[in-house]
Residue, then its C-alpha position, 0 to 999 in steps of 0.5 A: m798458327t792461323r793467327q798471332r796468339r795476344g798472351r776468341a734451327t734445332r731438330i730435336t725430337l722432344p714434345c714439349v710444353l703447350a701452355g709455358l714452363a714453370v718458373a720459380g715464384a712465377e705465376t703460370r697458367r696452362a690451358t693444357t697439362e699434357m707436357e707436365p713431364l717435359l717442363s723440368l727437362v726442357e729446363r735442366n737440360q737446355g738451359i731454356r725458360l719459355g716463362s709462363a702463359v701470356d694469354g690462353d690456349r688459342t686455335s686455328r683451323t691449321l694449328p690446334h694449338f698455339q701459345l704465347l709466353r713470356e718470362r717476366g721478371g727476366g728482362a726478356a722483352k719479346p714473347n716466346s711461341l708454342e705451336r702445335h700442328p695435325d701430325g703432332t709436331v711441335y714447334l718452339s720459339y725462345t728469344a734469350p734475355v741477354s746477348p754480346a754486344w753487336y758492334d761494327v765488323r767492318r771495322a774489327d780488326d785484331a792487329e796490334d796496330t789497330r785492336s785498341d782502336p774505338i769500333a761501333t757498338g749498339h750504342g756508342a763506341r768501344a774499343f774492340v779489345e775490350l768488346q771481344a773480352d766481353n762477349l767471351d764471357d756470358a756473364r757480361w753479356l748485355a739485355a737485347g736493347r742494350a746490346f744491339p743498334p735501336g731497330l735491331g735485335p736478336a733472333p730467336r730460336w726454334l726447336v722443331i719437335p715431332l711426336p715421336p712413336v713409343d719405344p718399348c725397348a729404349a732403355h735397350r737400345g745402347d748396345l746394339a751388337q748384344l741385344a741385335r736379336r731382342l730390337a728386332g723382334a716383334g715386342c721392340r717394334p715402336i708403336p704410334v700413339a694418336g696424341w702425347s698424353a697417350f706418349f706419355a703414359a706408354a714411354s719408358q723413363a728411359q725414351v722420355n729422358g732421350l727426347v731433349p739434348h743435354a750439354t755434351t762433353p768436349l774432345s779430350g786428348s786434342g793433344d794427342y792430334c798434334s803429336r803433342q808439339v806445335v808448328s813452327t814459324l820455323d818449321p818450312i825451313l826445317r821441312v826442306l831438310n825432312p818433309n815430314s817433320g812436325p804435325p801439319g798445321w790443322t790436323t782432320v778430325l773427321a776425315k774421309n777415306w778416298r780413291v786416288d789412283g785408283r785404290e781407296r787411301n787409309n785416311g782415318e776415317r772414323k768407324y763405329y768399332a775403332d778398333l774392330p775390321l769395317r766387315w765386323p757385324g755391325n761396323h760401320y763407317v760414321t756420319a757427323e749426325e751419328l756422332v752428334r746422337l752418340a754424344q746425347t746417348d753413348s758419350a762412351r762409345l763417342r770418346k773411343i770413335l774419336e780417340w786419335s788413330r795417327r791417320p791421317s799423318h802428316g805423312d798422309v797430308m804430304d802425299r795426297p788432299i785429306p777429304w773430309i766429314p762436314s761438321a755442323v754447330e748450332g749457337v751465338v756468335t760471340n765475336s768475328f773479326l779479321s785476324g791480326a797476322d797470319y803466316a802466308g803461306d798458308h794464305a792464298e790471294a783472292p783470284d782477280g775480278y771475284w767479288l769482295g761485297d760491295p763496298p769491298p772490305n778491308g785489306s790493302e796490304q799484299c798478302g807477303v812471303f811470311n807474315a800477312q796483316h791487313a791483308l784480303c788473305d788473311d783469316w777472317i774468324v768467327l767465334v761462336r757459343p756452341d748450344p749444348e748438344y753442340r759443345f762436344l766440337l769443343a776440345q781440351d787436353r790433359e797436359r797442362e802447365p801453369g801460367t800458360d795455355k797448354g792444354l785448356g783448348n777451347f776454354g783458355a783466355e781467347l776462346q773461354g768455351s767459344l768455337e773457332a771458325e775460320i776462312e780466308q776472308w776474301l771468301i766472305p763478301a763483305g756485308y755478308r759476315p756474321e755479327p756479334g749476337d747473330r744466332t747461326h748455323l755453321t757448316g765446316r771441316w773440323v780439325v784440331d789447331c796443331g798451332h797453338d800449345d791450347w791444341h783446340a779444336e776449329l770449324h776451318p775452314i768454313e764452309s757455309f753458314v747462316t746467321s740471322h737477327s730480327r729487326l723492326n718491320a712496321g708492316a709485320l704483325g708483331k712489327l718485326e721481322v728475322a734478316a737470315t744471310v746466307v753464304v755458302t763458301g769455295d771451301w765447300p766441295g759441293g754436293e747438296l746442303r739443307l738450311d732451314l731459315w727463321p722468322p719470330a716468333r709466331p704472335s698469333p695463331d692464324a697469322v701468315l709466315r712472309w718472306r723475300p730474298e735480296r736480290h744483290g748478292v752472288a750465286q755461283g756454281l749452284t742452285v737455290e730451292e726456297r720452300a716454305e715448311p710444313a705445308d700444313n702452316p708454313n712457319h719457316l723456309h727451307l733451303t736446298v742448295a745443290s752444286l752442278e758439278p758432282a761433290a770431290p775432294l777439294v785440294t789440300g796443301n802441306w800443312n792441310e790448308v784448303h786450296p777454295h774452290q773459286t767458280r762456287r759460292l753463294a751469298a744472299k739476304y732474306f727476310l722473313w716476318w708475319s702477316v694477318r691472312 
């Protein structure tokens, strides 16, 4: 119900290739073969083809193994890299050979009177509506040299791969209730190993298979979250007669229970055993990180946890604020644009004096009473193609109607497998907005949108994001740097955020990470700690963002819209590159 519709570094526990992925038909040179068991897993579960070795295995004082790789004949201009640190941790950098087409997001407005206007692309100009459609279809993605303007390109995806201990009981950890006694015994205690060869010699196939995250299954039954109804523009009038009629505009998937007036209110916080009391042995409230793990290890349990429990109900939404557990997605930005039109009743104007960027964004019209268009209160929409392990955040429903989008969720014509993320545009300063082709780590409130009969899932509102792309830097080793944008919005409830910023692929084992911030944004109501990691030979920048006030629920309205914190926010840019020692 947020707009008019037309009829939108990963940390994993895997040992990895130190010398290259096998590529059909390509000659592959390897300096070591101890990682062979994972070669097929990486490609099968993640769709990542690193290619063959550019040269032999190299070392430095702090890197026992380092190698550059490139896929031959795939159009990949930038090499990938693999590095192993003294503690056994492997870091893999992968740059995809194709990307959605970049366009100038300052001109991207989905309103009826502007969506057909040409806007600047990486090479020339095209109608915005055409760019939208092409970017949603990955079969139409372009080689980086055609997708981006000269001097820009995609940022790599980095995978962090700690060396795990051997788990003798990995195959039996699916049902902790029945096997808790055995799993707690000496026979199931993790066994530290000296290196990857020892790990592969001792680990079970179940543990090895679980090292590489695989594609996950979308949320099913999303129409249940909306009581199989659709919010209409007449609801404000109907609710004068019956305040509890119909679903809210957005239903929170991971609502959090909270104390109000001295007692805890049941908002439907998710339990591991959904049908059993919280005091039942092994039962507990689940975290967002736990759901990501369950999507990999126990999809049946995940489906049961996420079944609609009728809370929070619309009566709950009308009665009190509904806090939520933040969810995160990583992937590639396919589109980023201003909503064509929004219902003004659940959108707010920017407060006086709020910094909107330099120059400020388009939005010359007032929010109005019913229909907001070309206004600052309109939503900024970001569409993200999730990495395989985050596809469980997408949604669909069993109820379908031929010739319509009913029940198609995130797989209809306007999304085509992308996750929609939204926020009122004044909360993201101009110049700090995601751009098509960016890699992103984005957090927000996971909801089902009840304003459309496709019942798709969103992260709405956006709490924070890191987006990045590469650009030329003649003084850098490898001639590239990554430009990373970091934004924390007023829709973040506070507390602590941990964010990682990644450079281009390391060009040599003795290369040194360099970085600099651009101090021209805004930082209010929070602190930012910057630390290069890992300490032995840094390859990324870790940020810890902490609010000055304790974390607390934000006010939500009768539509379950969020009222943002107006004095807590961050907008910053960082640049990361490599140099010689």
